[in-house]
N, C-alpha and C positions, 0 to 999 in steps of 0.2 A: 475594448476587449473585456471579457468577463473571466476572471481567473479562478472561479469556483464552480466550473461546469465540466462535466465529462460528456463528450459528444462522440457519436459514431460518424466516421467519415468513410465513404465507400472508396474502392480502389481507383475510381475515376475522379475523386476529389469532392464528391457531393456530400454536404453536411446534412445529417438527418434532422428533420424538423418535426416536432419540437425537440428541444434538447433532451437527451436521454436521461441525464441526472443533473440536477441543479443543487449546488451546495448550500443554497439558501433555504432548502426545505427542512422540515422538522426532522430531527435525528441525524442530520448530516453534519459532518465535520470537514468537508472538502473545502480547502482553501489552497490554491496553487497546486493542483494535482501533479504528481510526477509519474512514476511507473504504474501502469495498469496491468494486472496479472489475472488472466481468466482462469477459473477453476473448473474442474470436470463437471460439477453440478450446474453450471451456467452462471453462477455468481462471479463477481470479480472483486479483487482486492485493489485498492487504490492507496498508494503512498501519498500522503498529503503534507507537503512541505511546511506551509505557514501555520497550519493548525496542529502540527506535531501529532498526527493521528494516522492510523491505518484504518480505512473505512471499507467495510464489506458492503457491496451493493448487489441487489438481486438482478436477475436477468431482465427484469422489466424496468430497472432504474430506481427501485425503492431502496432507501437507506436502511441497512440492517444494523449490524453492530459496528461500533468503532472501538479501537483498542489503543491504550497507552497514550492518551492525550497528555498525561502527566509526566511523561519521560523527559520533557524538554529537549527533544531530539527532532531536528527538522528532517523528517523522513524523505528519502529519495527513491528507495527501492523496497520491494517486498516479494517474497517467493515462499510458497508452502513447502514444508519439509515432510518427509514420509512419516514422521512420528506425530503429525498433526499440528506441530508448532509452525510459526511463520518466521522466516529469516528476514530481518529488516535492516536496511542500511540507512545511514543518515549522517551527514557531516563527516566526522572523523571517527566513527565507530560502527560496529555491526552488533546487533542484538538478536536474541532468539525470544520470540513472544509466544506464550501459551494463550490462545484466543479464548479458551473456556474460562480460565481463572484470571485473565488479564495480568499475569505475572510475567516477568522477563528475566533472562540471563543477560546481564550487561557485559559490554566490552569483550565480546568474542574476538574482536580485532580492533586495534586503535592505532592512531598516529598517521593515517593516510586519509585521502579523500575517497569516500565510498559512494557509489552511485547506484546503478541498477543491480538487482539481485537475480541470480539464476541458479540452475542446478549444476552448473559447471564449476568445479573446484580444482585448484592447483594445490597439491600437497594433501595433507590430512585435515579434513574439517573437524572442528571441535564444537559441533552443534548439538546441544543436549536439550 
């Protein structure tokens, strides 16, 4: 098994060949990808657990920008917010990332196990 690839799999289970994105390519930080989130422009965000990065990948599989590899957070989920920031989950906390400046608001939530991120909230979100 190769834990640094992102592959397209059809509804009937056929794996696209060649691999859509290989984490061993230049500019990629994919290592043990978790949640994959498609964006309206055709790019996708990939939460990468072992490399502690959120990787943006083009619709053709090219590595674009990677954010917050220095957070020391094993990312599990990522979801774009309406204000342009990314909501990211990892381990025992939730953070808000500004993908333009590569800054983050840490610890929006702590103390639990956080996995996938989505636009469904219970209560009042504090995502700035």
